[in-house]
C-alpha positions as CSV (number, residue, x, y, z in Angstrom):
1,M,5.4,7.1,-17.6
2,L,5.0,6.8,-13.8
3,N,8.1,6.6,-11.7
4,L,7.1,3.4,-9.8
5,R,10.3,3.1,-7.8
6,G,11.4,3.4,-4.1
7,V,9.2,3.2,-1.0
8,I,5.6,4.3,-1.3
9,A,3.5,4.8,1.9
10,P,0.0,3.3,2.0
11,V,-1.3,5.8,4.5
12,V,-3.8,5.2,7.3
13,T,-7.1,7.1,7.5
14,T,-7.2,9.2,10.7
15,F,-10.4,9.2,12.7
16,E,-11.7,11.4,15.5
17,D,-12.1,9.7,18.8
18,R,-15.6,11.0,19.5
19,N,-17.5,10.0,16.5
20,E,-15.1,8.2,14.1
21,A,-15.4,11.0,11.6
22,V,-12.3,11.4,9.3
23,D,-9.8,13.8,10.9
24,L,-8.3,15.6,7.9
25,D,-6.0,17.8,10.0
26,A,-4.3,14.8,11.5
27,F,-4.2,13.2,8.1
28,A,-2.5,16.2,6.6
29,T,0.1,16.3,9.4
30,N,1.1,12.7,8.6
31,L,1.4,13.4,4.9
32,R,3.7,16.3,5.5
33,V,6.0,14.1,7.6
34,Y,6.1,11.4,4.8
35,A,6.8,14.0,2.2
36,A,9.9,15.0,4.2
37,A,11.0,11.4,4.9
38,G,12.4,10.5,1.5
39,L,9.4,8.4,0.4
40,S,8.6,8.2,-3.3
41,G,4.8,8.4,-3.1
42,I,1.5,7.9,-1.2
43,V,-1.2,5.3,-1.6
44,V,-4.5,6.7,-0.2
45,C,-7.7,4.6,0.4
46,G,-5.8,1.3,0.4
47,S,-6.1,-1.6,2.8
48,T,-4.1,0.1,5.6
49,G,-6.3,3.1,5.0
50,E,-9.4,1.1,6.0
51,A,-10.8,1.7,2.5
52,A,-13.5,-0.9,3.0
53,L,-14.9,1.2,5.8
54,L,-15.0,4.5,4.0
55,D,-17.9,6.1,2.1
56,E,-17.5,7.7,-1.3
57,D,-17.4,11.3,0.0
58,E,-14.7,10.4,2.5
59,R,-12.6,8.7,-0.3
60,R,-12.9,11.8,-2.5
61,S,-11.9,14.1,0.3
62,L,-8.9,12.0,1.3
63,I,-7.6,11.9,-2.3
64,E,-8.1,15.7,-2.6
65,H,-6.2,16.4,0.6
66,T,-3.4,14.1,-0.3
67,R,-2.8,15.9,-3.6
68,S,-2.9,19.3,-1.9
69,E,-0.5,18.4,1.0
70,V,2.3,16.6,-0.8
71,P,4.7,18.0,-3.4
72,S,3.4,18.1,-6.9
73,D,6.2,15.6,-8.0
74,M,5.3,13.1,-5.3
75,L,3.4,10.1,-6.7
76,V,-0.2,9.8,-5.5
77,I,-2.0,6.5,-6.0
78,A,-5.6,6.0,-5.0
79,G,-7.2,2.7,-4.1
80,T,-10.3,2.3,-6.2
81,G,-11.1,-1.4,-6.1
82,A,-14.8,-2.2,-5.8
83,E,-17.1,-5.3,-5.9
84,S,-18.7,-4.1,-9.1
85,T,-16.7,-3.1,-12.2
86,R,-19.0,-0.1,-12.7
87,Q,-18.3,1.3,-9.3
88,C,-14.6,0.7,-9.7
89,V,-14.6,2.7,-12.9
90,Q,-16.5,5.5,-11.2
91,R,-14.0,5.6,-8.4
92,C,-11.2,5.8,-11.0
93,R,-12.8,8.9,-12.5
94,V,-13.2,10.5,-9.1
95,A,-9.5,9.8,-8.3
96,S,-8.6,11.5,-11.6
97,D,-10.8,14.5,-10.9
98,H,-9.0,15.1,-7.6
99,G,-5.4,14.8,-8.7
100,A,-4.3,11.2,-8.3
101,H,-1.6,10.0,-10.8
102,A,-2.7,6.3,-10.8
103,V,-5.1,3.8,-9.3
104,L,-4.5,0.6,-7.3
105,V,-7.3,-1.9,-8.0
106,V,-7.8,-4.9,-5.7
107,A,-9.8,-7.7,-7.4
108,P,-13.5,-8.1,-6.6
109,H,-13.7,-10.9,-4.0
110,Y,-17.1,-11.1,-2.3
111,Y,-18.2,-13.6,-4.9
112,S,-14.8,-15.3,-4.8
113,S,-15.9,-18.6,-6.4
114,A,-17.2,-16.7,-9.4
115,M,-13.9,-14.8,-9.8
116,T,-12.6,-17.1,-12.5
117,P,-9.6,-16.0,-14.7
118,A,-12.1,-15.0,-17.4
119,A,-14.1,-12.9,-15.0
120,L,-11.0,-11.2,-13.6
121,D,-9.6,-10.6,-17.0
122,A,-12.8,-9.0,-18.2
123,H,-13.1,-6.9,-15.0
124,Y,-9.5,-5.5,-15.2
125,R,-9.7,-4.9,-19.0
126,R,-12.9,-2.9,-18.7
127,V,-11.5,-0.9,-15.8
128,A,-8.3,-0.2,-17.7
129,D,-10.3,0.7,-20.9
130,E,-12.4,3.2,-19.0
131,S,-10.1,4.6,-16.3
132,P,-8.7,8.0,-17.1
133,L,-5.7,7.0,-14.9
134,P,-3.1,4.3,-15.3
135,V,-4.0,1.1,-13.4
136,L,-2.0,-1.1,-11.0
137,L,-3.2,-4.6,-10.2
138,Y,-3.3,-5.5,-6.5
139,N,-2.7,-9.0,-5.2
140,I,-3.5,-9.5,-1.5
141,P,-4.7,-13.0,-0.9
142,K,-5.1,-12.3,2.9
143,Y,-8.2,-10.2,2.1
144,M,-9.2,-11.5,-1.4
145,H,-9.0,-15.2,-0.3
146,F,-7.5,-16.0,-3.7
147,A,-4.4,-14.9,-5.6
148,L,-4.0,-13.4,-9.1
149,E,-2.3,-16.1,-11.2
150,P,0.9,-15.2,-13.0
151,D,-0.5,-16.1,-16.4
152,L,-3.5,-13.8,-15.9
153,V,-1.1,-11.0,-14.8
154,A,1.0,-11.7,-18.0
155,R,-2.0,-11.2,-20.2
156,L,-3.1,-8.1,-18.4
157,A,0.4,-6.6,-18.5
158,S,0.0,-6.2,-22.2
159,H,-2.8,-3.7,-21.8
160,E,-1.5,-0.2,-22.5
161,N,-3.2,1.3,-19.4
162,I,-2.2,-1.4,-16.9
163,V,1.2,-0.2,-15.8
164,G,2.1,-2.4,-12.9
165,M,1.1,-4.3,-9.8
166,K,1.4,-4.5,-6.0
167,D,1.9,-8.0,-4.6
168,S,1.3,-8.2,-0.9
169,A,1.4,-12.0,-0.5
170,G,5.0,-12.5,0.6
171,D,5.3,-15.6,-1.6
172,L,8.6,-15.1,-3.3
173,T,8.0,-18.0,-5.8
174,R,4.7,-16.4,-7.0
175,L,6.4,-13.0,-7.0
176,G,9.0,-14.5,-9.4
177,G,6.2,-15.5,-11.6
178,Y,4.8,-11.9,-11.7
179,L,8.3,-10.6,-12.4
180,Q,8.3,-12.5,-15.6
181,S,5.9,-9.9,-16.9
182,Q,7.9,-6.9,-15.8
183,S,9.0,-4.6,-18.6
184,E,9.5,-0.9,-19.4
185,S,5.7,-0.5,-19.4
186,F,4.8,-2.8,-16.5
187,T,6.4,-2.5,-13.0
188,V,6.2,-5.0,-10.1
189,L,6.2,-3.7,-6.6
190,T,6.1,-5.7,-3.4
191,G,3.6,-4.9,-0.6
192,H,5.3,-7.2,1.9
193,G,7.7,-5.5,4.2
194,G,9.0,-8.8,5.7
195,T,10.6,-9.7,2.3
196,F,11.4,-6.3,0.9
197,H,15.1,-6.9,0.4
198,Q,14.5,-10.3,-1.1
199,A,11.9,-8.9,-3.5
200,L,14.4,-6.3,-4.7
201,A,17.0,-9.0,-5.2
202,L,14.5,-10.9,-7.4
203,G,13.8,-7.7,-9.5
204,A,11.0,-5.8,-7.9
205,Q,11.4,-2.1,-8.4
206,G,10.2,-0.9,-5.0
207,G,7.5,-1.4,-2.4
208,I,4.2,-0.1,-1.1
209,L,4.9,-0.9,2.5
210,A,2.8,-0.3,5.6
211,I,6.0,-0.6,7.6
212,S,7.1,2.7,6.2
213,L,4.3,4.5,8.0
214,F,6.2,4.2,11.3
215,A,9.7,3.1,10.3
216,A,10.3,5.1,7.1
217,E,14.0,5.5,7.7
218,L,14.6,1.7,7.9
219,T,12.5,0.9,4.8
220,V,14.2,3.7,2.8
221,E,17.6,2.3,3.9
222,I,16.7,-1.1,2.6
223,Y,15.9,0.4,-0.8
224,D,18.7,3.0,-1.0
225,S,21.4,0.6,0.1
226,F,20.3,-2.0,-2.3
227,T,20.2,0.4,-5.3
228,A,23.6,1.7,-4.3
229,G,25.0,-1.8,-4.5
230,D,25.5,-2.3,-0.7
231,R,23.6,-5.6,-0.4
232,D,24.9,-6.2,3.1
233,A,23.6,-2.9,4.5
234,S,20.2,-3.6,2.8
235,A,20.0,-7.0,4.3
236,E,20.9,-5.7,7.8
237,A,18.2,-3.1,7.6
238,Q,15.8,-5.9,6.5
239,R,16.7,-8.0,9.6
240,S,15.5,-5.0,11.7
241,V,12.3,-4.6,9.7
242,A,11.3,-8.2,9.6
243,P,9.9,-8.6,13.1
244,L,8.0,-5.3,12.8
245,A,6.4,-6.5,9.5
246,A,5.5,-9.9,10.8
247,E,3.9,-8.8,14.1
248,I,2.8,-5.2,13.9
249,V,1.7,-5.2,10.3
250,G,1.0,-8.9,9.6
251,R,-0.5,-10.2,12.9
252,M,-1.9,-7.0,14.5
253,G,-3.0,-5.3,11.2
254,V,-4.3,-1.7,11.0
255,A,-4.7,-1.4,14.8
256,G,-1.0,-2.3,15.2
257,V,0.2,0.1,12.5
258,K,-1.8,2.9,14.1
259,A,-0.4,2.1,17.6
260,A,3.1,2.1,16.2
261,M,2.5,5.4,14.5
262,D,1.3,6.9,17.8
263,R,4.5,5.7,19.5
264,V,6.8,7.5,17.0
265,G,4.9,10.8,17.1
266,L,2.5,10.5,14.2
267,N,-1.2,10.4,14.2
268,G,-2.4,6.8,14.2
269,G,-5.3,7.0,16.6
270,R,-8.4,4.8,16.6
271,V,-9.6,2.3,14.1
272,R,-13.1,2.4,12.7
273,A,-15.6,-0.2,14.0
274,P,-16.0,-3.1,13.6
275,L,-12.2,-3.1,13.8
276,M,-11.0,-3.3,17.4
277,P,-8.1,-1.5,19.2
278,L,-5.1,-3.5,20.5
279,G,-5.2,-5.2,23.8
280,I,-2.8,-4.4,26.6
281,E,-0.4,-7.2,25.8
282,D,-0.2,-6.2,22.1
283,E,0.3,-2.6,23.1
284,A,3.3,-3.7,25.2
285,R,4.6,-5.8,22.3
286,V,4.5,-2.9,19.9
287,D,6.6,-0.9,22.4
288,A,9.1,-3.8,22.7
289,L,9.4,-4.3,18.9
290,L,10.0,-0.7,18.2
291,R,12.6,-0.5,21.0
292,D,14.4,-3.6,19.7
293,A,14.5,-2.1,16.2
294,R,15.6,1.3,17.6
295,V,12.6,3.1,16.0
296,T,12.0,6.1,18.2
297,A,10.8,8.9,15.9
298,A,8.9,9.2,12.6
299,V,11.9,10.7,10.8
């Protein structure tokens, strides 16, 4: 059984300025900081990790380095979603070969109109049947352009190798629908930092949160205070996090997250083309948001 609890960091992929090659030294430095920050695990090759812009060798190397740099008891989840079921299964096998504990599988979405409930059900069941690692579903309508329906999630939750899901939509009503499927063998995590406290109150067991990449202390405080029974302290920390989540993560995206990481002493750096760096106004806005939230250092 995986311990899908607490705050899990969906790490960025660090690139060299000169040629956009993956910078594994910078990547490893970030991992060591997160391991010391009280986070429960790492997601590598996820949305914030610019997974759609990575080749297969880069994915393999990032998973391998993640496993070698974080403690053996720290959860490592690899993003393995792909447009073909066949490639998704192959990525799951590679993740297993290089030490991941589980895989996070975003739905195929290029042919979005063809992704009927039947097609998605068949895709996830084949992945779960053939993956050597436990599977987490991934709902992110911002990039998928559709949402996983709660009744589909309910059916998939009965599969013995589908152990949970990440829901990044921020729709608390839909999250409540997913939570109807939560059990001892299926765990629901939020991926939306702006509603982390509210998601915990509804029953989510933790979060895979980009906000933790530059404000780990605040996100851990939301979770730890909540689980300790101090709802007021958890809600207060959430109020500090909400603007960061809405603007830096939500509006600015990966470039905003990386800029915020640079400000707190971590390795954010450049994004890979065709993504663009922040403009001057957004750079200044990142500074102001971090200052208002009193986020000054990574830990």
